[in-house]
C-alpha positions in Angstrom: -2.1 -0.8 -18.5 -3.8 2.4 -19.3 -3.6 5.3 -17.0 -5.3 8.7 -16.9 -3.2 11.6 -18.0 -1.9 13.9 -15.2 -0.7 16.6 -17.5 -2.0 17.8 -20.9 1.4 18.5 -22.4 2.3 14.9 -23.4 0.4 12.1 -25.1 0.4 9.8 -22.1 -1.2 6.9 -24.0 1.6 6.7 -26.6 4.6 7.8 -24.6 6.6 4.9 -23.1 7.1 4.7 -19.3 10.8 5.4 -18.6 10.4 6.2 -14.9 7.7 6.0 -12.2 7.1 8.1 -9.1 5.5 6.3 -6.2 3.6 8.5 -3.9 3.5 7.0 -0.4 2.1 7.9 3.0 5.2 8.8 5.0 3.3 8.5 8.3 2.3 4.9 7.6 4.6 2.1 8.8 3.4 -0.3 6.1 3.9 2.3 3.4 7.5 3.0 4.7 8.2 -0.7 4.8 7.1 -1.2 1.2 9.0 1.8 0.0 12.2 0.5 1.6 11.5 -3.0 0.1 10.9 -1.5 -3.4 14.0 0.7 -3.1 16.1 -2.5 -2.6 14.8 -4.3 -5.7 16.6 -4.3 -9.0 14.6 -2.2 -11.4 14.0 -2.3 -15.2 12.3 1.1 -14.9 13.6 3.6 -12.3 11.4 4.3 -9.3 11.3 7.6 -7.4 9.6 7.9 -4.0 7.9 11.1 -2.9 5.7 11.5 0.2 2.1 11.8 -0.8 0.6 15.3 -0.4 4.0 16.8 0.4 5.2 20.1 -1.0 7.4 18.2 -3.5 4.4 16.1 -4.7 2.2 19.2 -5.0 5.0 21.0 -7.0 5.7 18.0 -9.3 2.1 17.1 -9.9 -0.1 20.2 -9.5 -3.1 18.6 -11.2 -3.3 15.5 -8.9 -5.8 15.1 -6.1 -3.2 15.0 -3.3 -5.7 14.3 -0.5 -6.8 11.1 -2.4 -3.2 10.1 -2.9 -2.9 9.7 0.9 -5.7 7.3 1.0 -4.9 5.2 -2.1 -1.5 4.2 -3.6 -0.8 6.5 -6.5 2.0 6.1 -9.1 2.8 8.6 -11.7 4.6 7.8 -14.9 7.1 10.2 -16.5 4.8 10.4 -19.5 1.9 11.8 -17.3 0.2 8.4 -16.7 -1.5 8.1 -13.3 -2.1 4.7 -11.8 -4.2 4.2 -8.6 -5.1 1.2 -6.4 -4.3 -2.2 -7.8 -3.2 -0.7 -11.2 -0.5 1.2 -9.2 0.7 -2.0 -7.5 0.8 -3.8 -10.8 2.8 -1.1 -12.6 5.2 -0.9 -9.7 5.8 -4.6 -9.9 6.2 -4.3 -13.6 9.1 -1.9 -13.0 11.0 -4.5 -11.0 13.3 -6.9 -12.8 12.4 -10.0 -10.7 8.6 -9.2 -10.5 7.7 -8.2 -14.0 6.3 -11.7 -14.8 4.1 -11.5 -11.8 2.9 -8.0 -12.9 1.9 -9.5 -16.3 0.0 -12.3 -14.5 -1.7 -9.8 -12.2 -2.8 -7.7 -15.2 -5.1 -10.5 -16.5 -8.8 -10.5 -15.4 -8.2 -13.2 -12.8 -4.9 -11.7 -11.6 -6.5 -8.3 -11.2 -8.9 -9.8 -8.6 -5.9 -11.0 -6.6 -4.2 -7.6 -6.9 -7.4 -5.9 -5.8 -7.6 -8.2 -2.8 -4.0 -7.4 -1.9 -4.8 -3.6 -2.1 -7.9 -4.1 0.1 -6.0 -6.1 2.6 -3.3 -3.4 2.8 -6.0 -0.7 3.2 -7.6 -2.7 6.0 -4.3 -3.0 7.8 -3.7 0.7 7.4 -7.2 1.6 8.6 -6.8 -0.6 11.6 -3.4 0.9 12.4 -4.7 4.4 12.0 -7.7 3.7 14.3 -5.5 2.2 17.0 -6.9 -1.3 16.7 -3.6 -2.8 15.8 -1.1 -2.4 18.6 1.8 -4.5 17.4 4.4 -6.2 19.4 6.5 -4.4 22.0 9.6 -6.3 20.6 8.9 -5.7 16.9 6.6 -2.7 16.6 3.5 -2.6 14.5 5.2 -4.3 11.5 8.2 -6.6 11.5 7.8 -10.3 12.2 6.6 -10.4 15.8 3.2 -11.1 17.3 0.3 -8.8 16.2 -2.5 -7.8 18.5 -5.9 -6.5 17.5 -7.7 -4.3 20.0 -10.7 -6.6 20.1 -8.7 -9.5 21.7 -7.4 -11.3 18.6 -3.7 -12.0 18.5 -1.5 -13.6 15.8 1.8 -15.1 16.7 3.9 -16.6 13.9 4.8 -19.6 16.2 1.3 -20.4 17.5 -1.1 -18.9 15.0 -4.3 -17.0 15.9 -5.6 -16.9 19.5 -8.4 -15.0 21.2 -8.1 -13.4 24.6 -11.2 -11.4 25.5 -10.3 -7.8 26.6 -10.7 -7.0 30.3 -14.3 -6.1 31.2 -14.2 -3.8 34.2 -17.5 -2.0 33.3 -19.6 -5.2 32.7 -20.7 -4.0 29.3 -18.2 -5.9 27.2 -18.8 -8.3 24.4 -18.9 -12.0 25.4 -17.5 -13.5 22.2 -15.2 -13.1 19.3 -16.0 -10.4 16.8 -14.3 -12.2 13.8 
């Protein structure tokens, strides 16, 4: 997996990756959930977690586009390699003892399409959460095993699946059908 060099002082192409820093959005519940999950996994390559666009991230990686790292998962190798999007997910899985074989499968042309789909799904979830469309369950919060509610009337419950309940229409100007 090739990455773009973050610093000019090391040959990032030839230097082996001995550690990875995962930049994550500290305000995103999904990002926090994934950070906690990653931290519990046995690693072959150590992972460090730094909030994206934080003072620490700016100090450690001054040449990085920190605004972009808030919108797209970014992982930085200790050799100066920078991985973004699906490549960042793949290299993070590669660092985990039990998930390295999956990382190798995802690094193939067919696997990279699946990895890209996972990144796009996570981005859609984050976007919906940030825009207030995803309200979550009162019992389990916006992420954590309970029922999930979309603001447009769609609801997912692990026990019963997807259901549609149209939102209340007090003004008379509401949609009359499902939007998905």
